[in-house]
N, C-alpha and C positions, 0 to 999 in steps of 0.2 A: 504494499499500499504506500502511495506516496506520503513522505513525511509530513508535509504541510496538511493533507486531507486528515491524516491520522490525528495530528495536533489538534486541528479544529474540531474534530469528533470528541477528543478528550476534554477539551474546553467545553463544549456543548453538554458533556455528560456531567461536568462539574457544575455547569449553570443550573441543570436539572435538579441536582441534589441540592443546591443552595435554595432553589425555589420550594423544594419539599420542606427543607428546614424552616424557611420563612412562614410556611403554613402552620408548622408545628409549634413554632415560637410566636405565635399570636399573642399569647397572654403575657409575654416578656417583650416589652416595648424596646428596650436597650438592646436586646439580642437581635430583635427584628430590624433595628435600624443599622446594626453593625453587618447582617447579612445581606440587607440591601445595598449597603456601601460596597461590599466586597462583590457582590452581582455587578455593581457599575464598574468596578475595576476590572473585572474579567473582560467586559465588554469592551472597556478602553484598551486592555492588552491586545485583543483581537486586531483592534484598527491599528495599533502600533506595529504588531507583526506584520500587517499587510503594508502599512506605509514604509516602514524600514527596509523590507524585502524589495519592495518597488524601488526604493531610492537608489540603491546600487544597479538594479536591472535597468532602471530608466536611463542612466547616463553611460555605463560602460560601453554598450554597443555603440553608441554615437561617438564616443571618445575614441574607441578602437578605429573607427572609419576616419576619425580626424587625424589620427597618427599614422595610419598606413596609407590612406587614399586621399589625404588633403580634404576630407569631408564629401567626397564625391561617391555618392550612393545612387544605384539605380532603382533598387526594390528593397522593400522590408516585408518579411513574413513572419507572421505570428502562428506558431504551431500551439494551438489550444487544447484544453481538456475540459470540454463542457460539462461532463458527466460529474466532474468534481464540484460544480457549483460555482458562484461569482467569487468566492475567496481565492481560489486558485486562478481561474479566468482573468482576476484583476491583475495577475502578473503579466499578461500580454497587454491590456489596455494601458497599464502603467509604463511599459516599455515603450509603447508606440508614443505615449505623451511625452517622455523623455527625450526620444529621438527627435519628435517634431520641435521641441523647445531649442535642442542643439543643432538641429539641421533644418531650419525653416523653410528651406527653398524645395523641400520634398512636398509634392503634391498629394491628395488623398488617394488618387489613382495608383501610386506607387506602394501603398499598403495593402496587404492580402493576408487574411485569416486562412488558415487551414486546420483541420481536425486530426490531431494526433491521439487522441485518447490517453494520454500519458504514456503511451507504449511506444517500444522502439520499432517494432514491425508496422504498425498502423501509421506512424509519423515518417517512415522510411517510404511507404508506399504514397502517402499524401505528397511528400516533398519531391518524389521522382517524378510526378505528373507534374508538379508545378515548375521543375527546373528542366525538364525534357527540352524545352526551347531556347534554354539558357545560351547566351552568346559569350565567347570568351572575352574577358576584360570587363563585363558587367560586374559591379560591385553589389553583392546582396548581404543584408544583415538579417539574421533569424533569432528572433526570440522565443525560445521554447518554454513551455510550462514546467517541465520536469527534465531532467538529465536523461532519462530513457528517451524521451522524444528528442533531445539534441543528438544523441548517438545515432538515432533513426536518421536523422536529416544529414549527419556526417557520412553514413553509410551511403545514401543517395547520392551525396556530392562527390565522394569517392568514385563510385560505379559511374558516373557522368564525367569524370575528369575535370571537375570545375572546383575543387576543395580550395584551392588558391584564391578563388574570388569570393568566398564566403567568409563571414564572422558569425559565430554561433554562440549564444550564452544559453545556459540551462539553469536549473536549480535542483537542489538537494545534495550535491557533492557526494554522488556515489562513487565507489572506488573505481569504476571504469572510467567514469567521466574525469576524475582527477588524474589518472594515469595519462589521458590525452592531453590534458591541460598542461600537466608538469612538463611535457616534451618542448613545449614552447614553438611547435612547428604545426600543430593542428589548427584546424579551422574552428575547434572547440575552444573559445578563448578565455571562457570564465564560467563560473557557476555560483550559486548562494547557498552557504551552509546555514540552515535554520536553527541550529543548536537547539533542537527538539528537546534534548535531555534535560534542558534548563527549565522547562516551562512548569513542570510539577513542582519543583523546590522553590521556585519563585512564588506561585500561588499559594503554596504552604506558608511561605514567610509572611505574605500579606495578610492571610487569615489568622495566624499568630497574633500578629501585631495588632489588628483589629480587635480581636478578643481580649488582649490586653490593655485595650483602651488608648493605644497609642494612635497618633495622627499620622495618616498616610498621606504622602505627598500625591498630587493630582496627576502626575505623570510617571508611568513606572515602565521602564522601557525593556523589552525582551532582546537580548543581543543576538545580532546575526552578523555574517561574515561574507563579504565578497571574495571570491577566491580566483585568482588570476596565476599565469605562469611566475610572474613577479614575487607574488605573496608565497606561493610554494616553496620557490627557491629560497626565500629569506628563512622560511620555516626550517628547511633543510640545513641551512647554513648554521642557524641557531642550535639546532639539534647535534649538528656535527661538532661544534665548539663545546657542547656541553659533555660529550663522551669522555674526553681524556679526564676531565675533572671528575667524573663519575668513578672511572677506573682508578684513579689515584685514590679517591675516598675509600674504595674497596679494598685496595691495598694495605691501606693505614689501618683499617678496622681488623683486616685478618692478621696483620702483625701484633694488634694489641690482644 
């Protein structure tokens, strides 16, 4: 299951539980107010998840085109996932908005939606049809709702021999996508890590703080990361530099 869809369903499940608690806490006004406030916070967290993910997705593709092609783009394709609902579909509309903002000369006719269903094979087939008449030298930006879709687009581009003319961005940071990005030579130029494992702990922290009577700030951000070849190379360099220190510490421990 797509991580963002999974996270959304988890949030919805928590909201339902809170709604049930609100009903049971009808006689306790303070508890009811606290639960309502937590419910509001979860709704706000959902919006922040959406906005912060889109923020990177909105700009990276356009900036990639500016760096590689001096901002000259012939087409923009969004590979969507309608079955996942508006939460995931907003990734594509957000990316389109960001591309329009940074590349204002693009016309509406240069933007195209195709349905990838969040899957590699479906995205491959949809994009293969869309790129079949591609002319060499045309620059194409592709915003994919998931990394699986992004990999399907990459498969189609390689089959048609036009990978060099594409820049693709996905979301989820699945291992195979990260391997492609890490090379620095792939048309898959970036992805978004949703850091899904942080959602639950953060909501628990908010709940505990509320029940203790603490004041909760109106903005509670969920961290997300935009991942590019440069960021992966930087992480690898940091990890490599840590290894000698770790080995030295192990030797000292063994000596003791």
